[in-house]
N, C-alpha and C positions, 0 to 999 in steps of 0.2 A: 483157563490153562492150568494143567496139573503141575504139581511141584517139580517133578522131573523134567517136564517140558519147559518150564520156566528157567530151570538151571541150564538146560541145553541151549535155549534161546539166548540167554545172557552170554554164555561162553562163545557162541557162534557170532554174536554181534560184536563182542570185543575183538575177536580174531579178524573180523572183517574191517574194523575201524583202524586197527594199528598193526604195524608190521612186526613189532617186538613183543607180542603178547606172551610168548613163551618165557621171557626173562624180565619183563617190565615190572616196575613197582607202582602200585596204584594208591591214590588218595581218594577217599570217599567223603563227600560233604553230607553230613548227617544232621538233620534238624531235630530228629526224634519223632517225626511223623511216620505213618505206616509205610509210605513209599520209600523213604530213605533208609528206614530200618530193614526193609525187605532187600533193597539193593546191597546194603552192607553185609547182610547175612549171606546172600547169594555170592557176592564177591569173595567172602572169606572161605566159602566152600570151593569155589572154582579156582582160586589162586591162593592157596594157603601159604601163610608166611610172607606174602608180598602185598598185603593190604594194610593201610592205616586209615584212621578216621579223624575228622575234625568237625566240631560244632561251633557255629558262630552264635554267640549270645548277644543280640543287639541291645538287650536291656529295655526293650519297649513294652514288655509285659511282665507282670509279677511272676508268672509261672515259668518264664524262660530259663532262669537259673536252675530250677528243679529239673526241667526237661534236659538241659545239658548234662546235669549230674546223672540223670537216668541213663543217658547214652554212655557216659564215662564208666558207670558201674557195669553196664552190660559188656562193654569192650574189655574191661579188666577181667571179667569172668571168662571171656572168650579168648583172652590172650592177644588182643588187638591193641596196638598203640593208639592213644586218643589224645587230642588236644582241644581245649575250649578256648576260643578266640573272642576278643572283645574289641569293638570299634573304638577309635580315638575321637574325641570331640563330640559336640552336640549335634542333634539332627538339624539338617539344613534342607530347605525346599521341600519337595514332595517326599513324604516319608518312605513310600515303597521304593522310589528311585534311589534315595539315599541309602536305604538298607541293602538294596541289590548291589550298588557300587561298592559299599563297604565290605559286603560279604565276599565278592569275588576278589577284591584287593587283598583282604586278609587271607583267604584261602590260597591265593597264588604265592603270597609270602611264605606261608606255612609249607606249601608244596616244595618250593625251592629250598627252604631251610632243611627239610627232611630228605631231600634228594629223591623225591618221587617223580616218576616219569609223566604220569597222567593224573588229572583230577576228574572224578566222576560225579555227576549229579543225577537225581532220580526222576527227571522229567519223563513223562509217559505219554501214551497215545491220547489220553483225554486232555492233557496240557497242550498237546500239539493242536488238537481241534479248537480249543478255546482261543489259542493264539491266532490261528488262521482266521477265525471268524471276527475276532476283535480287529485285526489288521484289515480285513476286507471291509469292515464297516468304516474304517478310516481312510479308505481309498488307497491302500498300499499298492506298490508295484511289484515287479518280479521278486526282488530281494526280500521285501517284507512278507510276501505270500509264501516264501520258502519256509517260513515259520522258524521253529527251533531246530538248529542244526545238530545232527548227530555227532559231528566232530567240528570243533571250533578252536583252533589253536591247540592247546594242551587239554582242553575240556572235552570230555566224552559224555554222551548221553545214550547209553546202550539200551534203554527201556522204552524208546519211542514207539516201538511196535507192540507194547504191552498195555492192556487196559488197567485202569486204576483198580477196578474190582478184583482183578486177578492178584494184584499186589496185596490188597487188603485180605483176601482169602489166604494168601501165603503167610502173612503175619499171624493170622489167627491159627492156622494149622501148626505153625512153628512156635506158638505161644511167645512171640517176641513182644517185649514192652514197647509201647508207643504212646504218643500224645497227639491230640488233634488241635491245630492252631485255630482259634476262633476267628482270626482275620480271613480265613478261607471261605467263610460264609457271611462276612460283613458286607452289607449292601452299599457301604460307602466306597467300595473298591469295584472297579469295572469288571475285573476278572471274576469276582464273587457273583456279581449279577449275571454274567454270562454263564457261569457254572450252574447257577440255580435255574436259569432258563433252559439249558440243555438237559437238565435232569429229567424233564418230562418229554423229551424228544426221542422217538425210537426209529425214525426214518433216515437218519444220517448214518452212513457207513463210516465209522471212525477209522478203520484200517485203510479204506480207500482214500479218505482225506489225507491220511499220513503219507500214502504213496504219492499223491499229487504234490504235497509239500516237498517230498524228496526229489521229485522230478523238477520242480521249480528251482530247488537248490542247485541241481546240476546245470540248469539253464543259466542261473546267476553266475556260477563258476565259469561257464563257457564265455559269457559276456565279459567277465572280468579278464579272462585270458586274452580276448580280443582287444580290450581297452589297454591292457599292459603294453601291447605293441603299438597301439595308436599314441599312447602317452609318450613313449620313447621317441617315436618318429615325428610327432606333430606338436608337442608342447615343449616350449623352450623358455628359459629364464632370460630376461633382459635387465637393464639397470633399474627398471621401475616395478617390475613384477613378472607376470607370466604371459606368454603369447601362444594362442592356439591358431596354427596356420592352415588348418583344414576344417571347414565347417559344413561341408556338403555330406554330412553323415546322418544316419537315422537318429531320430530324436533320443532314443534310449542310450545310444552310444554318446551323444552329446551330453546327456544328463550325467552319465558316469564320469566323463572327462571333466566336466565343470565341478562336480563334487570333489574330485581329486585335486583340482586346482584350488578350490576353496580350502581344502584340508591342508594343502601345502602352505598357503598364506596364513591360515588361522588354525594351527594344529591343536589348540586347546579349546576351540569352540565346538559346540554341538553341531552335528551334521544338519544342514537345512532340510526342510521338508520338500517333497516332490513338487508341490505347487509353486514354491519359491524358485526352484530351479527352472520350472517351465516359464515363469515370468521373466527370468534372465534370458532364456533362449528366445522368447518372443521379441524382447526389446533388441537384442543383438542382431536378430535376423532383419529387423527394420532399420538397422544402422544406428540405433539409439544406445542408451545405456541404462543400467539398473544396478542395484546394490543388494548385497546380503551381509548384514553386519557391517564390517568395515571394508569388505571386498566389493570393489566396483568393477563391473564388466562393461566394456565398450565394444560395439559392433563395428563392422567395416570389412574390408577384404580379409583381414585377420582379426580375431577377437583378442582383446587385451584385458587382463585382470590385474588390478593392483590394489593395495591397501590405501584407503583414504586416511589422511592425517587425523590424529586424535582431536576431538573437539576441545576447544579452549573455553573454559567456563569464565563467564564475566564476573 
């Protein structure tokens, strides 16, 4: 994709994703990699004076501070406001999951503080394909196979229709400074393994896979719209928990209703996996009971879900 085509594609994508593109202020998450540097430069040209940038330095690599400084220096020369953000506290649990959660929390705080309307990330078509195949390999359903959403809340990903190679070519043509994160090729990480595997594959149509993901995202949105009405009409609270008074529904609608009920009772818990929800449905349809975390579902004419009391330690 030529430089001019890439600029036109980005502007068209932004205008399709948001209603206030003519006046909005945009924040761009910039790691210093070629993808995010390309996005920042493209945005600065498409929406001059309305773009700011932020880099999250997780402190996980020695080079990360220098990479953040590289982005800050380029932004200063280009007249773009830039902030370097640092996580609070030590790494907990899975490193990549922790880093992702920290990154989005820090960027959202920065966006609000700066009065920006939208936060942009540089996810591209190759990222989308990797995500789809990883989730397919894990048995994901409709929502999981929708992949990376082009718009999710205030987060926009306008480059999902662009190949990584085109972004790298753009960076080279524009002589933009950039750095390559070694974790992107570290075989300890699932995504890096998938990326290495796909590097030798030429029979997958990346653009077509992206269109499939977008179609599944629309299906997921339609199902959520249906479930919104079902939840209002058929899920009620009682003195013990929640009651679902209609259970003659297709399995996918039941899955989504039960996920919402679990989230209402355990708002801070991670969403359960699909097979765990299927186990709940099977037990309830037989008139039995099953639990996820502290949430206990009982079958019968109506399905009831309540929180089990905390365990008492001897």
